[in-house]
N, C-alpha and C positions, 0 to 999 in steps of 0.2 A: 444523303443517307439519313434514314429515319432516326429518331431519338433513341429508340430501343436498341437498334443495331450499333449506334455509336457507343452506347453504354456498355454493351456486351463486348465490343472490341477493346474498349478501355480497360475493362476488368481482366480480359485475357492478357493484355499487354502488361498490366501490373503483376499478374501471376507469374509470367515468364521472367520478369525482372527479379522478382523475389526468389525464384528458384535458382536463377543464375548467380545471385549474390550469395546464397547459402552455400553453393558448391565451391565458389571461388574465394570465400572469406578465409584469410590466412589462419591456419591452426584448426580449422574446423574438422578437416579430415583426420589430422593427427590426433586431436582430442577424441574423436569418435573411435579411432583405431585403438588408442591407449585405453579407453574405457572398455572396449571389447576384450583386450588382452588382460586387463586387471580382473575383469569379470571371470575370464577363463582360469586365471591363476587362483582366484579365490575358490572356484569350484574344484580345481585340482587339489589345492591344499586341504580342502575339506575331506577329500577322498583318501589322503595319505595319513595313516595313523601316526600320532605323535610319538617321538622317540622317548624311551624311558629316561627318567632323570639321571639314572646311573650311567647312561651312555653319552650324556652331554658333557663334553670336555670343558672344564673351567677355563676361562680366558684370563690370563694373568695380566694385571696392569703393568705399566712400565715401572712404577715404583716397586711393586712386588718383585718383579724380575730382577731389578737392580739389587734389592736387598738380599735376595736369595743368592745372587752371584757374589755379592760382597762377603757373605757369610761362609761360603764354601771353604776358603782356606782356614778360617777359624774353626769350623766344624772338624776338618781333617786334623788340625793340631790337637783339639781336645780329644779326638778319638785315640790319638797316640799316647796320651798321658795315662799312666797306670792308675787304676782306682785304688785309693787308700781307704782301708777299713780299720776300725778299732778292734784289737784282739779281743777274743771272748765273745764275739757276736757270730751268729750263724752265717753271716755274709762273708766272713773272712775267707773261708775255704773256696768260695766261688769267685772272689775278686780276681784271682789269677788262674785258678784251676788246679795249680799244684805249687808246692814249695819251690820246685825247680824253676817254674815260670816266674815266680815272685823274685827269686834271686837273679834270674837273667834280666829282669827289668830294672835292676838297680845299677847305679854307677859303680865302677870298679876302682875308683880313686877316693881318697879321704878328704881331699881339698884342704881347707883350713880348719877342719873340725878335729881338734886334739882328742876328744872323747871317742869319736869314731875310730881314730887311729889306734887308741889304746884297746878299745873293744875288739877291733880286727886283729890286733897283735895277740890278744888272749886266745881268740879263736884259732889263729894260725898255729901257735905253739902248743896248744892243748888239744886241738881236734882237727888239724889239717888233713889227717888220713881218715877221718870219720865221714859217714854219709852226711848230706846236708842237714838232716834232722838232728844228727848228733852235734854238728857245729852250732846249730841254732840253740840246742839245749845248753851248751856251754855258755853261749852269749846270754841266755836267759838267766843263768846262775849269777853272772857278773852284774847284770842289770838289777836283778832281784836284791842283791846285796846293797846296791846304791840306794834302794828305797826302804830297806829294812830298819834302819836306825841303829843297827848293830855293827855296821861296817862303814867305811868312808862313803861319802855321798856322790863320788864320781867314779867312772870306770877306771881312770888312771890311778886314783887313790886305792881302789879295791885291789888292783893288780900289784901295786907297790907295797901293800901292807905286808910287813915281815912275816915269813913263815907260811904264806898262803899258796903261792904258786912257785913250783920248783924251777921254772925257767927264768925267773927274775932273780938277779944276783946284785946285791948291794943297792937295792932300791932303783935299779936302772933296767929299762926294758931293752932287750936285744934288738938289733936291726934285722927285720925280715927281708927275704929276697923279694923286693918289690916288683921284679920283672917276671915272677913266676905265676903260673895259673893258680896255684894254691893261695897266694896272697890276694890276687884279684877276687877269688871266690870268697875268701874270708872277709874282705871289705864289703862285698855285696851282701853277705849274710849279716854283717854288722848293721848295715842300713835297714835290712828287713826287721831285725830285732829291735833296733832303736825306734823305728817308725811303727812297730807293732802290726806288721803286715801279714803275719802268719802265727797261728797258735803254736807255742812250743810244746813238745811231747813231755817236757819236764816242768810243767807249769808249777810255780811256787817253790822250785828247788833252790837251795842255798849252798849245797855242797855236792861234790861228786868225786869219784875215784875210779881208777882203771880196774877192770875186772881181775887183772892178775894179782891185785893186792886185796887184803881182807883186814881192814882196820878195826872191824867190830865196833862200829859206831852205834851208839844208842839213839839213833835218829830214825824218823819215819821215812821209809823208802818210797820214792815218788815214781821212778821209772828206770828202765834199763834201755839205753839207746846205743847201738853200736858197741864199742868196747868200754863204755862208761856206765856206771850206776849212779843214780841221782837221789839225793835225800833232801828232806825239808828240815 
């Protein structure tokens, strides 16, 4: 064989070996295929418009999810607690929506609070047949007296002051019917008044009397609520 032919055969042999190695090299076909797929995916992604930011749902981390779960019971508990506002503010009327709602949200027992017990007793005996606004107005008179400096400084002291409340005899408060609806309502109204959860229609009043009597007091009239007239 001539030198030229031998060289040509050798070159052809090397070319065949190179092609065979390229095809059978592990991973080559996989890499080529993956490259093709990735290229197609990139082209497809370029053709799909991006979703608006508002449509992308946030992904909560594990810590965030745990925190939110842990706070659920506390949030529910807080929602059930009545909002307490200071009387005299514009927000008072909206904290419960109505005086009836404010009363319904209060406990119907006095617990260990002697002053709530006395205040509720005054409401019960002086205004248990009155609308809630009338009961609150009577409670307001008792509380206003405790702060006036002209009367005893406690609800019990105000009620027991001689000659002030006709239902009090010998400085002793009578025992109300604690199983009655009227008593439970009086207690709830006492809590509303003491905690200043609703504005009284007789704001600033220190005295009141029933409509059926006419004592001709020389005092400034504040309001007329139910069957009572209130004065400052």
